C-alpha positions as CSV (number, residue, x, y, z in Angstrom):
1,X,144.2,26.4,-99.5
2,X,147.2,26.1,-101.9
3,X,150.5,24.8,-100.5
4,X,153.8,26.3,-101.5
5,X,154.7,23.5,-103.9
6,X,151.4,24.0,-105.8
7,X,152.0,27.7,-105.8
8,X,155.4,27.2,-107.3
9,X,154.0,25.1,-110.1
10,X,151.4,27.8,-110.9
11,X,153.9,30.7,-110.8
12,X,154.2,32.9,-113.8
13,X,157.6,32.4,-115.4
14,X,157.7,36.2,-115.9
15,X,157.6,36.7,-112.1
16,X,161.1,37.8,-111.1
17,X,161.1,35.4,-108.1
18,X,160.3,32.3,-110.2
19,X,163.8,31.3,-111.3
20,X,165.5,32.2,-108.0
21,X,163.0,29.9,-106.2
22,X,163.7,27.0,-108.6
23,X,167.4,27.6,-108.5
24,X,167.3,27.5,-104.7
25,X,165.5,24.1,-104.8
26,X,168.0,22.8,-107.4
27,X,171.0,24.0,-105.4
28,X,169.6,22.8,-102.1
29,X,169.4,19.3,-103.4
30,X,172.9,19.6,-104.9
31,X,171.5,18.6,-108.3
32,X,174.6,20.0,-109.8
33,X,176.4,16.8,-108.5
34,X,174.2,14.7,-110.6
35,X,174.3,16.9,-113.7
36,X,176.4,16.1,-116.7
37,X,176.9,19.8,-117.5
38,X,180.6,20.6,-116.7
39,X,179.7,24.2,-115.8
40,X,177.4,23.0,-113.0
41,X,180.1,20.7,-111.5
42,X,182.7,23.4,-111.7
43,X,180.5,26.0,-110.1
44,X,179.0,23.5,-107.7
45,X,175.6,25.0,-108.4
46,X,173.0,24.8,-111.1
47,X,174.1,26.8,-114.2
48,X,171.3,25.6,-116.5
49,X,167.7,26.3,-116.6
50,X,166.5,25.2,-113.2
51,X,163.3,23.8,-114.6
52,X,165.3,21.3,-116.6
53,X,167.5,20.3,-113.6
54,X,164.5,19.8,-111.3
55,X,162.6,17.8,-113.9
56,X,165.5,15.6,-114.9
57,X,167.4,15.1,-111.6
58,X,164.9,16.0,-108.8
59,X,163.4,12.5,-109.0
60,X,166.8,11.0,-108.3
61,X,166.9,12.5,-104.8
62,X,166.3,10.2,-101.9
63,X,162.8,10.8,-100.4
64,X,164.2,12.3,-97.1
65,X,166.4,14.7,-99.0
66,X,163.5,15.8,-101.2
67,X,161.4,16.4,-98.1
68,X,164.2,18.3,-96.4
69,X,164.8,20.5,-99.4
70,X,161.0,21.3,-99.5
71,X,161.1,22.1,-95.8
72,X,164.1,24.4,-96.3
73,X,162.4,26.1,-99.3
74,X,159.1,26.7,-97.4
75,X,161.1,28.1,-94.5
76,X,163.1,30.3,-96.8
77,X,160.0,31.8,-98.4
78,X,158.4,32.3,-95.0
79,X,161.5,34.1,-93.7
80,X,162.4,31.5,-91.1
81,X,166.0,30.9,-90.0
82,X,167.8,27.7,-90.7
83,X,167.8,26.8,-87.0
84,X,164.0,27.3,-86.8
85,X,163.5,25.0,-89.8
86,X,166.0,22.5,-88.4
87,X,164.1,22.4,-85.1
88,X,160.9,21.6,-86.9
89,X,162.3,18.7,-89.0
90,X,165.8,17.7,-87.7
91,X,165.9,14.3,-89.5
92,X,164.9,15.7,-92.9
93,X,167.4,18.6,-92.6
94,X,170.1,16.3,-91.5
95,X,169.5,14.2,-94.6
96,X,169.9,17.2,-96.8
97,X,173.2,18.1,-95.0
98,X,174.5,14.6,-95.4
99,X,173.5,14.5,-99.1
100,X,175.3,17.8,-99.7
101,X,178.4,16.5,-98.0
102,X,178.4,13.4,-100.2
103,X,178.0,15.5,-103.3
104,X,180.8,17.8,-102.3
105,X,183.1,14.8,-101.5
106,X,182.2,13.2,-104.8
107,X,183.8,16.0,-106.7
108,X,187.0,16.4,-104.8
């Protein structure tokens, strides 16, 4: 059985859901806070090609933040609420929340 991460890698770039899914992952990890593109910092979200952002900056995320982002993504595509995903992985989701707070504070 193919997991969601593998399915995302195999997605057709012409699929209308492909870029929104990648952008969701990029924004969930606050990769805009690591990006040197001024537009990303101003918008506080990925404004580039999300494939570039995930390739370049995704590896810089702490492991628990990466895991939490993946959990949130899987919950999102399955239609789960944030609270349901949080109940399943509270430590990982808390790590994502803390990371996002630090990224927000960094740019004040």
